[in-house]
LUMLUM-792287 format. One record per residue (C-alpha): residue in three letters; x, y, z. Coordinates in steps of 0.25 Angstrom, whole numbers, plus 5000, padded with zeros to 4 digits. Layout:
BEGIN
ALAXYZ...
// end
This chain:
BEGIN
UNK500050005000UNK500550144997UNK500250265006UNK500150384998UNK499850485010UNK500850585013UNK501250575028UNK500650685037UNK502050725042UNK502750715029UNK503650845028UNK504450825015UNK504150935005UNK504951004994UNK505551095005UNK506250975011UNK507250965000UNK508551045000UNK508451184994UNK506951214996UNK506351285008UNK505951195020UNK504651215028UNK504551205043UNK503151215050UNK502951255064UNK501751165068UNK501651215082UNK501351355078UNK500451325067UNK499451245076UNK498151335078UNK498751455072UNK497451545070UNK497351685065UNK495851695066UNK496051845071UNK496351935060UNK497652005061UNK498552105054UNK498852055041UNK499952165036UNK501252115041UNK502452185047UNK503752155039UNK505152155044UNK506452125037UNK507752125044UNK508952115035UNK510352085042UNK511152085029UNK510852135015UNK510751985009UNK511051845013UNK512451855007UNK512851975015UNK512651915029UNK513751975039UNK514951885041UNK514651855055UNK513251815052UNK512751665051UNK512851615037UNK511351595036UNK511051725043UNK509651735049UNK509351595044UNK510251535055UNK509151585065UNK508251465069UNK506751465069UNK506651465084UNK507451595085UNK506451665075UNK505251605082UNK505751675095UNK505851805087UNK504451785081UNK503851775095UNK504151915097UNK503451945084UNK502251865089UNK502251765077UNK502651615075UNK503251525065UNK502351435057UNK503351375047UNK504651405041UNK505151385027UNK506751375027UNK507651385015UNK509151425014UNK508851565011UNK507651605020UNK506751545031UNK505351585030UNK504451585042UNK502951575041UNK502451645054UNK501051645061UNK501051795057UNK501751805043UNK503251765040UNK504751775042UNK505851755033UNK507351735037UNK508451755027UNK509951745031UNK510051905030UNK508651955034UNK507351915041UNK505951955036UNK504751945046UNK503351975042UNK502251975053UNK500752005053UNK499652025063UNK500052085077UNK501452025076UNK502552115083UNK503652095072UNK504552205076UNK504652145090UNK505452035084UNK506452125077UNK507452135089UNK507451985090UNK507751975075UNK508952065077UNK509451985088UNK509251845081UNK510051895069UNK511151935078UNK511251825088UNK510851705079UNK511251745065UNK512451825069UNK512151955061UNK512952085066UNK512252135078UNK512352235089UNK512152225104UNK510652265106UNK510052345117UNK508652345124UNK508252455114UNK508452355102UNK507752245110UNK508852145108UNK510252115114UNK510852095101UNK510352145087UNK510852115073UNK511052235065UNK510152225053UNK510552265039UNK509152315036UNK507752315042UNK506352325035UNK504952335042UNK503652355035UNK502152335036UNK500852375030UNK499952465038UNK499252375048UNK497752345047UNK497552335062UNK498752415069UNK498052425082UNK498252275084UNK499752275082UNK500752255094UNK502152295098UNK502852385089UNK501852375078UNK500752465084UNK501152565074UNK502152595063UNK502752695072UNK502952595083UNK503652505072UNK504552605068UNK504952635082UNK505252485085UNK506152475072UNK506852605076UNK507252545089UNK508052445082UNK508552515069UNK509152645067UNK508852735054UNK507652655050UNK506552715040UNK505052705041UNK504052725030UNK502552725028UNK502252685013UNK500852715008UNK499652795012UNK499552825027UNK498052825025UNK498152695016UNK498952575014UNK500352595018UNK501652515022UNK502652545033UNK504152525031UNK505352535041UNK506752505036UNK508152525039UNK509352555030UNK510452455027UNK511352425038UNK510352455049UNK510852505062UNK510152465075UNK509652575084UNK510452615096UNK509852645109UNK508752745107UNK509052895110UNK508052995114UNK508353075101UNK508052965092UNK506852985082UNK505952875077UNK505952845062UNK504952925054UNK504052855045UNK504152905031UNK502852915022UNK502952855008UNK501652885002UNK502052934989UNK502752874977UNK504252894979UNK504552854965UNK503852814952UNK504752694952UNK504452554956UNK505252434961UNK506052364951UNK506952244951UNK508352274955UNK509252244943UNK510452264951UNK510152154961UNK510352004959UNK509151914963UNK509851874976UNK509852024980UNK508452064976UNK507752114988UNK506352144985UNK505052124994UNK503652134989UNK502452144998UNK501052134994UNK500152175006UNK498652145003UNK497352185010UNK495852165008UNK496052025001UNK494951984992UNK494051885001UNK494051774990UNK495551774990UNK495751795005UNK494851665008UNK496051585002UNK496751605015UNK495651555025UNK495851415031UNK494451365027UNK494651405012UNK496051355011UNK495651225018UNK494451205008UNK495451224996UNK496451135002UNK495451025004UNK494951034990UNK496351024985UNK496550904994UNK495350834988UNK495750864974UNK497150814976UNK496650684982UNK495650664971UNK496750684961UNK497650594968UNK496550484968UNK496350494953UNK497850494950UNK497950364959UNK496850294952UNK497350334938UNK498750284942UNK498150154947UNK497450134934UNK498650164926UNK499450064934UNK498449954931UNK498449984917UNK499949994915UNK500449884924UNK501349764917UNK500649654910UNK500849554921UNK500049644930UNK498949684920UNK497949614928UNK498149704941UNK497249814936UNK496049724936UNK496049704951UNK494949774958UNK495749864968UNK494449924974UNK494950034984UNK496249964987UNK497050054978UNK496250184982UNK497450254988UNK496550374990UNK495350304996UNK495050415006UNK494750514995UNK493350534988UNK492850454976UNK493550484963UNK492250544958UNK492150634969UNK492650784967UNK493950804975UNK493350904984UNK492150814989UNK492350684996UNK491450574992UNK490250575001UNK490150425002UNK491650395004UNK492050325017UNK493350405017UNK493550545014UNK494850625010UNK495450685023UNK495950825021UNK497250845029UNK497050935041UNK498051035036UNK497151065025UNK496051115034UNK496851185045UNK497851305045UNK499251285042UNK500351265031UNK499551165022UNK498351255020UNK499351375018UNK500051295007UNK498651275000UNK498351415001UNK499651464996UNK499451384983UNK497951404981UNK497951554983UNK499151574973UNK500251614983UNK501051494979UNK501051544964UNK501751674967UNK503051604967UNK502651474961UNK503351344963UNK503551324948UNK504551434949UNK505051424963UNK505051274966UNK505851294979UNK504851394984UNK504151364997UNK502851425003UNK502551405017UNK501051445019UNK500051445031UNK498551465032UNK498051515045UNK496651485053UNK495651535049UNK496351615038UNK497651685035UNK498851635027UNK500451655027UNK501451605018UNK502951615016UNK503651575002UNK505151545001UNK505551564986UNK506951514983UNK507651584971UNK508551524960UNK509651614965UNK509651544979UNK508951664986UNK507651634993UNK506451734993UNK505151735001UNK503651775000UNK502651785011UNK501151795011UNK500151825023UNK498651835022UNK497551885032UNK496251855024UNK495151905033UNK494352005026UNK494452115037UNK495952115037UNK496352035024UNK497852055021UNK498851975013UNK500352005011UNK501351945001UNK502851975002UNK504051924994UNK505451954991UNK505551864979UNK506151954969UNK505451984956UNK506751954949UNK506651814954UNK505151794950UNK505251864937UNK503851934940UNK503452074941UNK503152114955UNK501752154951UNK501552014946UNK501851954960UNK500952064966UNK499752024957UNK499951874960UNK499951894975UNK498751994975UNK497951904966UNK497951804978UNK497351894988UNK496652004979UNK496752114990UNK495952234989UNK497252314991UNK498752284993UNK500052354994UNK501452314988UNK502752344994UNK504052314986UNK505452324991UNK506552304982UNK508052324984UNK508652434975UNK509852384966UNK511152464970UNK511652564960UNK513052534954UNK514152614961UNK514552734953UNK516152744954UNK516252844944UNK516052754932UNK514952804923UNK514552664920UNK514052644934UNK513152764933UNK512652734920UNK512252594924UNK511552644936UNK510752744927UNK510452634917UNK509952544928UNK509152654935UNK508452684922UNK508152534919UNK507652524933UNK506652644931UNK506152584918UNK505952454924UNK505252514936UNK504252584927UNK503852454921UNK503752384934UNK502952504940UNK501852494929UNK501752344932UNK501752354947UNK500652464946UNK499652364940UNK499252244949UNK498052194942UNK496652224949UNK497352334958UNK497652474957UNK498852544964UNK498552644974UNK499952684980UNK501352664975UNK502552714983UNK503952684979UNK505152724989UNK506652704989UNK507252645001UNK508652615005UNK509052504996UNK507552474992UNK506452524984UNK505052514990UNK503652504982UNK502352514989UNK501052504981UNK499652494986UNK498452434977UNK496952414978UNK496152314970UNK495352374959UNK494052324964UNK494352344979UNK493152414986UNK493652395000UNK493852535004UNK495052595010UNK496152515016UNK496252475031UNK497252575036UNK497452515050UNK498552605052UNK498852745046UNK500252815047UNK501152765058
// end
């Protein structure tokens, strides 16, 4: 007798093999994880860079940089943030942590932490600096009570950003207002810059960043002034972001965020447990029915093609003895409807009717998320997804590149109609995908069909050639600049048009080493009124 059932505790998968990401699930945390109460969808996003790239780690640093830090150490830090680890996808270049409230990505040279709800993200920042110093060996300084840690690594650069909250009165710790967040960051870093991008009385986005080679703040003095938040509510340029022709793929640093609100109810229901479970059960019946038909066809072919000495074997009456799918419905029964008179019914696995990673995987495929970076083009990519009770969805994607670098994307969905929100973030360079940024945005927006959404796009600027008196260098710079401007105009026209939407705002700003684009769109047929401000100003 042949047992064709996959053992319940079987864990081998494509990620088990060398060179592909490996998934670890924290089953203790995922038990009874419920997000029944609606919470703040818009995330707080922190990037802490300790060197400019994995190749430029300081000499005394561990070869693996931050990736040498164990998961237990990061979990201790995340307790300060008030979130937990659900699962981890590990690879040579990045470890992707799926959290109870969003995501964390650990590269050798930087850490990206993104949390939603009422998490206290900035409360974990001093601990991050301490871990980078004591465990990863990054250059550090002796801390003080003002820094909140005894030892703190000196970061290369720090970025903190978020959209305006929908329910700011529910926030805790340093996140009760943007002004409080800036004060919290100023306590750690000297010379930071704060911005509010967009309309104060409309959709807007906050940003705090430090210059390269960040300096930790010394003990405060009474004369020290807090960082002023600058308002960027008018276009700084008619240009838009272009790919950096002077940067190799490994050096491409661009981050795209699509922040969506007022999701179309029909699209949002994909992220409810009941709906996803029904879809998964239907797929399970369909696959079982197909497997039964394939098995019967195989057995029929076996009987008709066996050697001459065994020709009589197909005339035996097997009855049900060879029905390897005897617990399924009759062959004439539709795959989604069990035979009413059958003694045995197909039993759907529990994981397809309860929250967790199994249903998360189903949703990532059926909603179209898995097609943004398809397996046909990225065979070593891995998506780690989770569906919550009674609704809500989170996913991390790890996307290896042929060059050996690895990028990520992350998606988080709060589908309840009174606070619906979805976010998509990726640092996969458009140079790697061969697609226009507008194409990626359209594909993502089509999954959720939001009433409105904003786009932020960071991209590193290519360095100009040094002009040492050689006229050639200056000419090359001028030619490159002209070519970039022409390309920018073409790209601007394409990025302006997202099918089914009209652009309301566009702001382009030069930052130290980066260009930033902020755009805000509303659906052409949207009748939902003014956006929920939540908070206005600082």
